[in-house]
MARBADREN-621284 format. One record per atom (N, C-alpha, C): y, z, x; atom name; residue number from 1; residue in one letter. Coordinates in nm, 2 decimals. Layout:
% MARBADREN-621284
{north=Y	up=Z	east=X	site=CA	pos=NUM	code=a} $
...
This chain:
% MARBADREN-621284
{north=9.00	up=24.56	east=2.81	site=N	pos=1	code=m} $
{north=8.91	up=24.42	east=2.69	site=CA	pos=1	code=m} $
{north=8.94	up=24.37	east=2.58	site=C	pos=1	code=m} $
{north=8.98	up=24.23	east=2.55	site=N	pos=2	code=y} $
{north=8.94	up=24.18	east=2.45	site=CA	pos=2	code=y} $
{north=8.84	up=24.18	east=2.32	site=C	pos=2	code=y} $
{north=8.87	up=24.20	east=2.23	site=N	pos=3	code=l} $
{north=8.76	up=24.16	east=2.13	site=CA	pos=3	code=l} $
{north=8.81	up=24.05	east=2.03	site=C	pos=3	code=l} $
{north=8.69	up=24.01	east=2.03	site=N	pos=4	code=i} $
{north=8.69	up=23.81	east=1.98	site=CA	pos=4	code=i} $
{north=8.76	up=23.84	east=1.81	site=C	pos=4	code=i} $
{north=8.73	up=23.97	east=1.74	site=N	pos=5	code=g} $
{north=8.82	up=23.97	east=1.62	site=CA	pos=5	code=g} $
{north=8.92	up=24.05	east=1.62	site=C	pos=5	code=g} $
{north=9.00	up=24.12	east=1.70	site=N	pos=6	code=s} $
{north=9.17	up=24.13	east=1.73	site=CA	pos=6	code=s} $
{north=9.24	up=24.02	east=1.78	site=C	pos=6	code=s} $
{north=9.38	up=24.08	east=1.67	site=N	pos=7	code=v} $
{north=9.46	up=23.92	east=1.74	site=CA	pos=7	code=v} $
{north=9.46	up=23.88	east=1.82	site=C	pos=7	code=v} $
{north=9.52	up=24.03	east=1.94	site=N	pos=8	code=r} $
{north=9.52	up=23.98	east=2.08	site=CA	pos=8	code=r} $
{north=9.43	up=23.88	east=2.17	site=C	pos=8	code=r} $
{north=9.31	up=23.94	east=2.13	site=N	pos=9	code=g} $
{north=9.15	up=23.84	east=2.18	site=CA	pos=9	code=g} $
{north=9.20	up=23.73	east=2.15	site=C	pos=9	code=g} $
{north=9.23	up=23.67	east=1.96	site=N	pos=10	code=w} $
{north=9.25	up=23.50	east=1.98	site=CA	pos=10	code=w} $
{north=9.36	up=23.45	east=2.00	site=C	pos=10	code=w} $
{north=9.49	up=23.53	east=2.01	site=N	pos=11	code=m} $
{north=9.60	up=23.49	east=2.10	site=CA	pos=11	code=m} $
{north=9.58	up=23.46	east=2.27	site=C	pos=11	code=m} $
{north=9.45	up=23.56	east=2.33	site=N	pos=12	code=w} $
{north=9.43	up=23.51	east=2.43	site=CA	pos=12	code=w} $
{north=9.36	up=23.41	east=2.45	site=C	pos=12	code=w} $
{north=9.25	up=23.34	east=2.39	site=N	pos=13	code=i} $
{north=9.14	up=23.23	east=2.31	site=CA	pos=13	code=i} $
{north=9.25	up=23.10	east=2.31	site=C	pos=13	code=i} $
{north=9.36	up=23.09	east=2.18	site=N	pos=14	code=a} $
{north=9.47	up=23.03	east=2.17	site=CA	pos=14	code=a} $
{north=9.56	up=22.98	east=2.29	site=C	pos=14	code=a} $
{north=9.60	up=23.06	east=2.37	site=N	pos=15	code=a} $
{north=9.66	up=23.05	east=2.46	site=CA	pos=15	code=a} $
{north=9.57	up=22.99	east=2.61	site=C	pos=15	code=a} $
{north=9.45	up=22.98	east=2.61	site=N	pos=16	code=s} $
{north=9.45	up=22.95	east=2.71	site=CA	pos=16	code=s} $
{north=9.36	up=22.76	east=2.69	site=C	pos=16	code=s} $
{north=9.28	up=22.76	east=2.53	site=N	pos=17	code=l} $
{north=9.31	up=22.65	east=2.52	site=CA	pos=17	code=l} $
{north=9.44	up=22.55	east=2.52	site=C	pos=17	code=l} $
{north=9.52	up=22.62	east=2.47	site=N	pos=18	code=l} $
{north=9.64	up=22.51	east=2.49	site=CA	pos=18	code=l} $
{north=9.68	up=22.48	east=2.64	site=C	pos=18	code=l} $
{north=9.64	up=22.62	east=2.77	site=N	pos=19	code=l} $
{north=9.64	up=22.61	east=2.88	site=CA	pos=19	code=l} $
{north=9.52	up=22.45	east=2.94	site=C	pos=19	code=l} $
{north=9.43	up=22.44	east=2.88	site=N	pos=20	code=a} $
{north=9.35	up=22.34	east=2.93	site=CA	pos=20	code=a} $
{north=9.35	up=22.22	east=2.87	site=C	pos=20	code=a} $
{north=9.42	up=22.23	east=2.74	site=N	pos=21	code=a} $
{north=9.45	up=22.14	east=2.70	site=CA	pos=21	code=a} $
{north=9.58	up=22.04	east=2.74	site=C	pos=21	code=a} $
{north=9.67	up=22.09	east=2.76	site=N	pos=22	code=g} $
{north=9.76	up=22.08	east=2.85	site=CA	pos=22	code=g} $
{north=9.76	up=22.00	east=3.00	site=C	pos=22	code=g} $
{north=9.62	up=22.08	east=3.09	site=N	pos=23	code=c} $
{north=9.60	up=22.03	east=3.22	site=CA	pos=23	code=c} $
{north=9.48	up=21.86	east=3.22	site=C	pos=23	code=c} $
{north=9.50	up=21.83	east=3.06	site=N	pos=24	code=s} $
{north=9.35	up=21.77	east=3.13	site=CA	pos=24	code=s} $
{north=9.46	up=21.60	east=3.03	site=C	pos=24	code=s} $
{north=9.31	up=21.54	east=3.09	site=N	pos=25	code=s} $
{north=9.31	up=21.36	east=3.03	site=CA	pos=25	code=s} $
{north=9.31	up=21.29	east=3.00	site=C	pos=25	code=s} $
{north=9.30	up=21.21	east=2.88	site=N	pos=26	code=g} $
{north=9.22	up=21.18	east=2.77	site=CA	pos=26	code=g} $
{north=9.21	up=21.00	east=2.82	site=C	pos=26	code=g} $
{north=9.14	up=20.97	east=2.98	site=N	pos=27	code=f} $
{north=9.12	up=20.87	east=3.02	site=CA	pos=27	code=f} $
{north=9.05	up=20.85	east=3.12	site=C	pos=27	code=f} $
{north=8.97	up=20.74	east=3.08	site=N	pos=28	code=r} $
{north=8.83	up=20.73	east=3.14	site=CA	pos=28	code=r} $
{north=8.87	up=20.63	east=3.22	site=C	pos=28	code=r} $
{north=8.83	up=20.63	east=3.35	site=N	pos=29	code=y} $
{north=8.86	up=20.54	east=3.47	site=CA	pos=29	code=y} $
{north=8.76	up=20.47	east=3.53	site=C	pos=29	code=y} $
{north=8.69	up=20.35	east=3.55	site=N	pos=30	code=e} $
{north=8.59	up=20.33	east=3.63	site=CA	pos=30	code=e} $
{north=8.67	up=20.23	east=3.76	site=C	pos=30	code=e} $
{north=8.63	up=20.26	east=3.91	site=N	pos=31	code=q} $
{north=8.66	up=20.24	east=4.06	site=CA	pos=31	code=q} $
{north=8.59	up=20.07	east=4.02	site=C	pos=31	code=q} $
{north=8.69	up=19.97	east=4.06	site=N	pos=32	code=l} $
{north=8.64	up=19.83	east=4.07	site=CA	pos=32	code=l} $
{north=8.69	up=19.73	east=4.22	site=C	pos=32	code=l} $
{north=8.75	up=19.85	east=4.33	site=N	pos=33	code=s} $
{north=8.81	up=19.79	east=4.43	site=CA	pos=33	code=s} $
{north=8.66	up=19.94	east=4.53	site=C	pos=33	code=s} $
{north=8.59	up=19.88	east=4.63	site=N	pos=34	code=s} $
{north=8.53	up=19.94	east=4.75	site=CA	pos=34	code=s} $
{north=8.65	up=20.05	east=4.85	site=C	pos=34	code=s} $
{north=8.76	up=19.93	east=4.81	site=N	pos=35	code=e} $
{north=8.90	up=20.00	east=4.95	site=CA	pos=35	code=e} $
{north=8.92	up=20.12	east=4.90	site=C	pos=35	code=e} $
{north=8.95	up=20.22	east=4.99	site=N	pos=36	code=v} $
{north=9.01	up=20.31	east=4.93	site=CA	pos=36	code=v} $
{north=9.19	up=20.32	east=5.01	site=C	pos=36	code=v} $
{north=9.24	up=20.28	east=4.95	site=N	pos=37	code=y} $
{north=9.44	up=20.29	east=4.98	site=CA	pos=37	code=y} $
{north=9.42	up=20.47	east=4.97	site=C	pos=37	code=y} $
{north=9.54	up=20.46	east=5.02	site=N	pos=38	code=p} $
{north=9.68	up=20.55	east=5.09	site=CA	pos=38	code=p} $
{north=9.72	up=20.61	east=4.93	site=C	pos=38	code=p} $
{north=9.79	up=20.73	east=4.95	site=N	pos=39	code=v} $
{north=9.77	up=20.80	east=4.83	site=CA	pos=39	code=v} $
{north=9.95	up=20.72	east=4.79	site=C	pos=39	code=v} $
{north=10.02	up=20.68	east=4.68	site=N	pos=40	code=t} $
{north=10.11	up=20.64	east=4.71	site=CA	pos=40	code=t} $
{north=10.25	up=20.73	east=4.59	site=C	pos=40	code=t} $
{north=10.31	up=20.73	east=4.61	site=N	pos=41	code=h} $
{north=10.42	up=20.88	east=4.56	site=CA	pos=41	code=h} $
{north=10.49	up=20.74	east=4.45	site=C	pos=41	code=h} $
{north=10.51	up=20.65	east=4.40	site=N	pos=42	code=e} $
{north=10.62	up=20.57	east=4.29	site=CA	pos=42	code=e} $
{north=10.51	up=20.51	east=4.27	site=C	pos=42	code=e} $
{north=10.49	up=20.47	east=4.12	site=N	pos=43	code=v} $
{north=10.39	up=20.35	east=4.08	site=CA	pos=43	code=v} $
{north=10.47	up=20.31	east=3.92	site=C	pos=43	code=v} $
{north=10.54	up=20.18	east=3.94	site=N	pos=44	code=a} $
{north=10.60	up=20.08	east=3.84	site=CA	pos=44	code=a} $
{north=10.50	up=20.05	east=3.67	site=C	pos=44	code=a} $
{north=10.52	up=20.01	east=3.60	site=N	pos=45	code=w} $
{north=10.47	up=19.99	east=3.51	site=CA	pos=45	code=w} $
{north=10.47	up=19.85	east=3.47	site=C	pos=45	code=w} $
{north=10.43	up=19.83	east=3.37	site=N	pos=46	code=s} $
{north=10.35	up=19.66	east=3.34	site=CA	pos=46	code=s} $
{north=10.32	up=19.70	east=3.23	site=C	pos=46	code=s} $
{north=10.42	up=19.57	east=3.14	site=N	pos=47	code=a} $
{north=10.34	up=19.54	east=3.02	site=CA	pos=47	code=a} $
{north=10.29	up=19.37	east=3.03	site=C	pos=47	code=a} $
{north=10.33	up=19.28	east=3.11	site=N	pos=48	code=g} $
{north=10.22	up=19.19	east=3.12	site=CA	pos=48	code=g} $
{north=10.19	up=19.13	east=3.27	site=C	pos=48	code=g} $
{north=10.09	up=19.02	east=3.31	site=N	pos=49	code=e} $
{north=10.10	up=19.00	east=3.40	site=CA	pos=49	code=e} $
{north=10.17	up=19.00	east=3.51	site=C	pos=49	code=e} $
{north=10.13	up=19.06	east=3.65	site=N	pos=50	code=p} $
{north=10.24	up=19.02	east=3.76	site=CA	pos=50	code=p} $
{north=10.21	up=18.87	east=3.78	site=C	pos=50	code=p} $
{north=10.35	up=18.87	east=3.87	site=N	pos=51	code=s} $
{north=10.37	up=18.72	east=3.89	site=CA	pos=51	code=s} $
{north=10.38	up=18.75	east=4.10	site=C	pos=51	code=s} $
{north=10.33	up=18.82	east=4.14	site=N	pos=52	code=r} $
{north=10.29	up=18.85	east=4.29	site=CA	pos=52	code=r} $
{north=10.20	up=18.87	east=4.28	site=C	pos=52	code=r} $
{north=10.07	up=18.79	east=4.34	site=N	pos=53	code=p} $
{north=9.95	up=18.87	east=4.42	site=CA	pos=53	code=p} $
{north=9.92	up=19.00	east=4.44	site=C	pos=53	code=p} $
{north=9.77	up=19.03	east=4.38	site=N	pos=54	code=y} $
{north=9.74	up=19.19	east=4.34	site=CA	pos=54	code=y} $
{north=9.60	up=19.20	east=4.34	site=C	pos=54	code=y} $
{north=9.56	up=19.25	east=4.39	site=N	pos=55	code=t} $
{north=9.43	up=19.33	east=4.37	site=CA	pos=55	code=t} $
{north=9.38	up=19.45	east=4.26	site=C	pos=55	code=t} $
{north=9.28	up=19.43	east=4.22	site=N	pos=56	code=i} $
{north=9.25	up=19.51	east=4.05	site=CA	pos=56	code=i} $
{north=9.19	up=19.61	east=4.13	site=C	pos=56	code=i} $
{north=9.21	up=19.80	east=4.11	site=N	pos=57	code=i} $
{north=9.15	up=19.92	east=4.20	site=CA	pos=57	code=i} $
{north=9.06	up=19.97	east=4.11	site=C	pos=57	code=i} $
{north=9.15	up=20.04	east=3.96	site=N	pos=58	code=a} $
{north=9.04	up=20.08	east=3.82	site=CA	pos=58	code=a} $
{north=9.03	up=20.02	east=3.71	site=C	pos=58	code=a} $
{north=9.00	up=20.03	east=3.60	site=N	pos=59	code=k} $
{north=9.03	up=20.01	east=3.53	site=CA	pos=59	code=k} $
{north=9.04	up=20.15	east=3.42	site=C	pos=59	code=k} $
{north=9.12	up=20.19	east=3.36	site=N	pos=60	code=f} $
{north=9.13	up=20.30	east=3.25	site=CA	pos=60	code=f} $
{north=9.16	up=20.26	east=3.10	site=C	pos=60	code=f} $
{north=9.12	up=20.37	east=3.03	site=N	pos=61	code=r} $
{north=9.13	up=20.34	east=2.88	site=CA	pos=61	code=r} $
{north=9.09	up=20.47	east=2.87	site=C	pos=61	code=r} $
{north=9.18	up=20.51	east=2.75	site=N	pos=62	code=g} $
{north=9.17	up=20.67	east=2.66	site=CA	pos=62	code=g} $
{north=9.34	up=20.64	east=2.63	site=C	pos=62	code=g} $
{north=9.33	up=20.79	east=2.57	site=N	pos=63	code=a} $
{north=9.49	up=20.82	east=2.54	site=CA	pos=63	code=a} $
{north=9.52	up=21.00	east=2.65	site=C	pos=63	code=a} $
{north=9.64	up=20.99	east=2.66	site=N	pos=64	code=e} $
{north=9.71	up=21.05	east=2.67	site=CA	pos=64	code=e} $
{north=9.70	up=21.24	east=2.61	site=C	pos=64	code=e} $
{north=9.64	up=21.33	east=2.66	site=N	pos=65	code=t} $
{north=9.65	up=21.46	east=2.62	site=CA	pos=65	code=t} $
{north=9.72	up=21.55	east=2.70	site=C	pos=65	code=t} $
{north=9.72	up=21.54	east=2.80	site=N	pos=66	code=s} $
{north=9.83	up=21.60	east=2.88	site=CA	pos=66	code=s} $
{north=9.96	up=21.61	east=2.75	site=C	pos=66	code=s} $
{north=10.00	up=21.79	east=2.85	site=N	pos=67	code=l} $
{north=10.20	up=21.77	east=2.80	site=CA	pos=67	code=l} $
{north=10.28	up=21.68	east=2.88	site=C	pos=67	code=l} $
{north=10.37	up=21.61	east=2.83	site=N	pos=68	code=c} $
{north=10.38	up=21.54	east=2.93	site=CA	pos=68	code=c} $
{north=10.55	up=21.52	east=2.87	site=C	pos=68	code=c} $
{north=10.58	up=21.47	east=2.95	site=N	pos=69	code=s} $
{north=10.79	up=21.48	east=2.93	site=CA	pos=69	code=s} $
{north=10.84	up=21.32	east=2.86	site=C	pos=69	code=s} $
{north=10.91	up=21.38	east=2.78	site=N	pos=70	code=l} $
{north=10.99	up=21.21	east=2.72	site=CA	pos=70	code=l} $
{north=10.96	up=21.10	east=2.82	site=C	pos=70	code=l} $
{north=11.02	up=21.15	east=2.94	site=N	pos=71	code=s} $
{north=11.05	up=21.07	east=3.05	site=CA	pos=71	code=s} $
{north=10.94	up=20.95	east=3.14	site=C	pos=71	code=s} $
{north=10.87	up=21.06	east=3.08	site=N	pos=72	code=q} $
{north=10.71	up=21.03	east=3.12	site=CA	pos=72	code=q} $
{north=10.60	up=21.00	east=3.04	site=C	pos=72	code=q} $
{north=10.57	up=20.97	east=2.96	site=N	pos=73	code=p} $
{north=10.51	up=21.00	east=2.82	site=CA	pos=73	code=p} $
{north=10.30	up=20.96	east=2.88	site=C	pos=73	code=p} $
{north=10.34	up=20.93	east=2.99	site=N	pos=74	code=y} $
{north=10.16	up=20.91	east=3.01	site=CA	pos=74	code=y} $
{north=10.17	up=21.00	east=3.19	site=C	pos=74	code=y} $
{north=10.19	up=21.10	east=3.18	site=N	pos=75	code=c} $
{north=10.24	up=21.14	east=3.33	site=CA	pos=75	code=c} $
{north=10.06	up=21.15	east=3.39	site=C	pos=75	code=c} $
{north=9.96	up=21.19	east=3.30	site=N	pos=76	code=s} $
{north=9.84	up=21.18	east=3.36	site=CA	pos=76	code=s} $
{north=9.80	up=21.03	east=3.44	site=C	pos=76	code=s} $
{north=9.81	up=20.96	east=3.35	site=N	pos=77	code=l} $
{north=9.76	up=20.82	east=3.40	site=CA	pos=77	code=l} $
{north=9.88	up=20.78	east=3.55	site=C	pos=77	code=l} $
{north=10.01	up=20.81	east=3.53	site=N	pos=78	code=y} $
{north=10.07	up=20.77	east=3.67	site=CA	pos=78	code=y} $
{north=10.00	up=20.88	east=3.80	site=C	pos=78	code=y} $
{north=9.99	up=20.99	east=3.73	site=N	pos=79	code=e} $
{north=9.85	up=21.10	east=3.86	site=CA	pos=79	code=e} $
{north=9.78	up=21.04	east=3.93	site=C	pos=79	code=e} $
{north=9.70	up=21.01	east=3.83	site=N	pos=80	code=e} $
{north=9.57	up=20.91	east=3.85	site=CA	pos=80	code=e} $
{north=9.61	up=20.78	east=3.97	site=C	pos=80	code=e} $
{north=9.66	up=20.69	east=3.92	site=N	pos=81	code=a} $
{north=9.70	up=20.60	east=3.98	site=CA	pos=81	code=a} $
{north=9.77	up=20.63	east=4.11	site=C	pos=81	code=a} $
{north=9.87	up=20.66	east=4.19	site=N	pos=82	code=m} $
{north=9.91	up=20.77	east=4.28	site=CA	pos=82	code=m} $
{north=9.76	up=20.81	east=4.36	site=C	pos=82	code=m} $
{north=9.71	up=20.86	east=4.33	site=N	pos=83	code=r} $
{north=9.62	up=20.94	east=4.36	site=CA	pos=83	code=r} $
{north=9.49	up=20.81	east=4.44	site=C	pos=83	code=r} $
{north=9.50	up=20.72	east=4.38	site=N	pos=84	code=r} $
{north=9.39	up=20.58	east=4.39	site=CA	pos=84	code=r} $
{north=9.46	up=20.48	east=4.47	site=C	pos=84	code=r} $
{north=9.62	up=20.47	east=4.48	site=N	pos=85	code=g} $
{north=9.70	up=20.45	east=4.59	site=CA	pos=85	code=g} $
{north=9.77	up=20.26	east=4.46	site=C	pos=85	code=g} $
{north=9.74	up=20.29	east=4.37	site=N	pos=86	code=a} $
{north=9.81	up=20.22	east=4.35	site=CA	pos=86	code=a} $
{north=9.92	up=20.18	east=4.35	site=C	pos=86	code=a} $
{north=9.99	up=20.03	east=4.30	site=N	pos=87	code=d} $
{north=10.14	up=20.02	east=4.31	site=CA	pos=87	code=d} $
{north=10.22	up=19.95	east=4.18	site=C	pos=87	code=d} $
{north=10.09	up=19.94	east=4.12	site=N	pos=88	code=a} $
{north=10.12	up=19.93	east=3.98	site=CA	pos=88	code=a} $
{north=10.05	up=20.00	east=3.85	site=C	pos=88	code=a} $
{north=10.10	up=20.00	east=3.72	site=N	pos=89	code=i} $
{north=9.98	up=20.06	east=3.59	site=CA	pos=89	code=i} $
{north=10.04	up=19.89	east=3.55	site=C	pos=89	code=i} $
{north=9.92	up=19.80	east=3.50	site=N	pos=90	code=w} $
{north=9.93	up=19.71	east=3.36	site=CA	pos=90	code=w} $
{north=9.81	up=19.72	east=3.29	site=C	pos=90	code=w} $
{north=9.97	up=19.75	east=3.16	site=N	pos=91	code=v} $
{north=9.87	up=19.78	east=3.05	site=CA	pos=91	code=v} $
{north=9.81	up=19.62	east=2.94	site=C	pos=91	code=v} $
{north=9.73	up=19.61	east=2.93	site=N	pos=92	code=q} $
{north=9.68	up=19.49	east=2.85	site=CA	pos=92	code=q} $
{north=9.67	up=19.49	east=2.75	site=C	pos=92	code=q} $
{north=9.64	up=19.66	east=2.70	site=N	pos=93	code=r} $
{north=9.62	up=19.66	east=2.50	site=CA	pos=93	code=r} $
{north=9.68	up=19.79	east=2.47	site=C	pos=93	code=r} $
{north=9.73	up=19.79	east=2.33	site=N	pos=94	code=r} $
{north=9.79	up=19.89	east=2.33	site=CA	pos=94	code=r} $
{north=9.71	up=19.90	east=2.15	site=C	pos=94	code=r} $
{north=9.64	up=20.02	east=2.04	site=N	pos=95	code=e} $
{north=9.63	up=20.07	east=1.95	site=CA	pos=95	code=e} $
{north=9.65	up=20.17	east=1.93	site=C	pos=95	code=e} $
{north=9.77	up=20.11	east=1.84	site=N	pos=96	code=p} $
{north=9.78	up=20.32	east=1.76	site=CA	pos=96	code=p} $
{north=9.66	up=20.34	east=1.66	site=C	pos=96	code=p} $
{north=9.68	up=20.44	east=1.67	site=N	pos=97	code=w} $
{north=9.59	up=20.46	east=1.51	site=CA	pos=97	code=w} $
{north=9.69	up=20.61	east=1.45	site=C	pos=97	code=w} $
{north=9.71	up=20.64	east=1.37	site=N	pos=98	code=t} $
{north=9.71	up=20.75	east=1.27	site=CA	pos=98	code=t} $
{north=9.61	up=20.84	east=1.26	site=C	pos=98	code=t} $
{north=9.67	up=20.98	east=1.27	site=N	pos=99	code=r} $
{north=9.60	up=21.13	east=1.19	site=CA	pos=99	code=r} $
{north=9.64	up=21.11	east=1.07	site=C	pos=99	code=r} $
{north=9.61	up=21.11	east=0.99	site=N	pos=100	code=p} $
{north=9.63	up=21.15	east=0.78	site=CA	pos=100	code=p} $
{north=9.64	up=21.31	east=0.83	site=C	pos=100	code=p} $
{north=9.73	up=21.38	east=0.74	site=N	pos=101	code=e} $
{north=9.76	up=21.46	east=0.72	site=CA	pos=101	code=e} $
{north=9.65	up=21.59	east=0.68	site=C	pos=101	code=e} $
{north=9.70	up=21.67	east=0.71	site=N	pos=102	code=q} $
{north=9.56	up=21.77	east=0.70	site=CA	pos=102	code=q} $
{north=9.62	up=21.93	east=0.66	site=C	pos=102	code=q} $
{north=9.49	up=21.97	east=0.53	site=N	pos=103	code=w} $
{north=9.58	up=22.13	east=0.50	site=CA	pos=103	code=w} $
{north=9.43	up=22.23	east=0.56	site=C	pos=103	code=w} $
{north=9.50	up=22.34	east=0.66	site=N	pos=104	code=v} $
{north=9.44	up=22.40	east=0.66	site=CA	pos=104	code=v} $
{north=9.41	up=22.58	east=0.69	site=C	pos=104	code=v} $
{north=9.37	up=22.65	east=0.70	site=N	pos=105	code=i} $
{north=9.39	up=22.77	east=0.65	site=CA	pos=105	code=i} $
{north=9.43	up=22.83	east=0.79	site=C	pos=105	code=i} $
{north=9.55	up=22.85	east=0.81	site=N	pos=106	code=i} $
{north=9.63	up=22.94	east=0.95	site=CA	pos=106	code=i} $
{north=9.70	up=23.09	east=0.83	site=C	pos=106	code=i} $
{north=9.56	up=23.23	east=0.94	site=N	pos=107	code=q} $
{north=9.61	up=23.34	east=0.92	site=CA	pos=107	code=q} $
{north=9.61	up=23.36	east=0.71	site=C	pos=107	code=q} $
{north=9.53	up=23.29	east=0.69	site=N	pos=108	code=g} $
{north=9.51	up=23.34	east=0.53	site=CA	pos=108	code=g} $
{north=9.60	up=23.25	east=0.40	site=C	pos=108	code=g} $
{north=9.67	up=23.15	east=0.47	site=N	pos=109	code=r} $
{north=9.74	up=23.03	east=0.37	site=CA	pos=109	code=r} $
{north=9.72	up=22.91	east=0.46	site=C	pos=109	code=r} $
{north=9.73	up=22.88	east=0.29	site=N	pos=110	code=m} $
{north=9.71	up=22.69	east=0.37	site=CA	pos=110	code=m} $
{north=9.84	up=22.65	east=0.40	site=C	pos=110	code=m} $
{north=9.80	up=22.57	east=0.54	site=N	pos=111	code=t} $
{north=9.87	up=22.51	east=0.63	site=CA	pos=111	code=t} $
{north=9.88	up=22.35	east=0.61	site=C	pos=111	code=t} $
{north=10.01	up=22.30	east=0.57	site=N	pos=112	code=r} $
{north=10.05	up=22.18	east=0.57	site=CA	pos=112	code=r} $
{north=10.07	up=22.09	east=0.72	site=C	pos=112	code=r} $
{north=9.97	up=22.02	east=0.81	site=N	pos=113	code=i} $
{north=9.98	up=22.00	east=0.95	site=CA	pos=113	code=i} $
{north=10.03	up=21.83	east=0.91	site=C	pos=113	code=i} $
{north=10.11	up=21.78	east=0.96	site=N	pos=114	code=p} $
{north=10.19	up=21.62	east=0.90	site=CA	pos=114	code=p} $
{north=10.10	up=21.52	east=0.99	site=C	pos=114	code=p} $
{north=10.12	up=21.42	east=0.92	site=N	pos=115	code=p} $
{north=10.06	up=21.29	east=1.01	site=CA	pos=115	code=p} $
{north=10.10	up=21.28	east=1.15	site=C	pos=115	code=p} $
{north=10.03	up=21.23	east=1.22	site=N	pos=116	code=a} $
{north=10.09	up=21.20	east=1.35	site=CA	pos=116	code=a} $
{north=10.04	up=21.10	east=1.42	site=C	pos=116	code=a} $
{north=10.11	up=21.00	east=1.48	site=N	pos=117	code=t} $
{north=10.05	up=20.88	east=1.57	site=CA	pos=117	code=t} $
{north=10.00	up=20.89	east=1.68	site=C	pos=117	code=t} $
{north=9.86	up=20.84	east=1.74	site=N	pos=118	code=y} $
{north=9.86	up=20.86	east=1.88	site=CA	pos=118	code=y} $
{north=9.88	up=20.66	east=1.88	site=C	pos=118	code=y} $
{north=9.83	up=20.68	east=2.04	site=N	pos=119	code=e} $
{north=9.77	up=20.55	east=2.09	site=CA	pos=119	code=e} $
{north=9.71	up=20.55	east=2.19	site=C	pos=119	code=e} $
{north=9.63	up=20.47	east=2.16	site=N	pos=120	code=q} $
{north=9.55	up=20.41	east=2.27	site=CA	pos=120	code=q} $
{north=9.52	up=20.31	east=2.40	site=C	pos=120	code=q} $
{north=9.54	up=20.35	east=2.50	site=N	pos=121	code=i} $
{north=9.59	up=20.19	east=2.57	site=CA	pos=121	code=i} $
{north=9.45	up=20.16	east=2.69	site=C	pos=121	code=i} $
{north=9.45	up=20.06	east=2.72	site=N	pos=122	code=e} $
{north=9.39	up=20.00	east=2.79	site=CA	pos=122	code=e} $
{north=9.48	up=19.96	east=2.93	site=C	pos=122	code=e} $
{north=9.40	up=19.91	east=3.01	site=N	pos=123	code=g} $
{north=9.44	up=19.83	east=3.15	site=CA	pos=123	code=g} $
{north=9.41	up=19.86	east=3.27	site=C	pos=123	code=g} $
{north=9.50	up=19.87	east=3.36	site=N	pos=124	code=v} $
{north=9.45	up=19.80	east=3.52	site=CA	pos=124	code=v} $
{north=9.53	up=19.94	east=3.59	site=C	pos=124	code=v} $
{north=9.51	up=19.90	east=3.71	site=N	pos=125	code=f} $
{north=9.53	up=19.95	east=3.77	site=CA	pos=125	code=f} $
{north=9.55	up=19.91	east=3.94	site=C	pos=125	code=f} $
{north=9.69	up=19.85	east=3.95	site=N	pos=126	code=i} $
{north=9.70	up=19.74	east=4.07	site=CA	pos=126	code=i} $
{north=9.74	up=19.77	east=4.17	site=C	pos=126	code=i} $
{north=9.69	up=19.70	east=4.32	site=N	pos=127	code=r} $
{north=9.75	up=19.70	east=4.47	site=CA	pos=127	code=r} $
{north=9.81	up=19.58	east=4.50	site=C	pos=127	code=r} $
{north=9.98	up=19.57	east=4.57	site=N	pos=128	code=y} $
{north=10.01	up=19.44	east=4.55	site=CA	pos=128	code=y} $
{north=9.95	up=19.40	east=4.70	site=C	pos=128	code=y} $
{north=9.94	up=19.26	east=4.70	site=N	pos=129	code=k} $
{north=9.89	up=19.19	east=4.85	site=CA	pos=129	code=k} $
{north=9.99	up=19.24	east=4.91	site=C	pos=129	code=k} $
């Protein structure tokens, strides 16, 4: 059994937290359609209003907190859109913010954590008619 005061215990806790962070999403969803759609396997990304007729399935707002690949930076958003049967994700607003530089004590030493830029986005999942 691991003891909280031991190095192995802290490593186990840190690994568990990283795993949990990698599997979570920082988005909140609001269902707008009462209709249930079949799961889709591909979802398009749209920065402008689509020209085709559509139905709004749900609204979303938040920031990606999952560990996504560079090829699909909003992986949890895509997964949720497919699960809800969306054909596209329409991003309506982007709001970047920067976490300032921080100094923290890690293993008894002051360590600089550089600033990082994040993005809060909001929009809707749509289904084409």
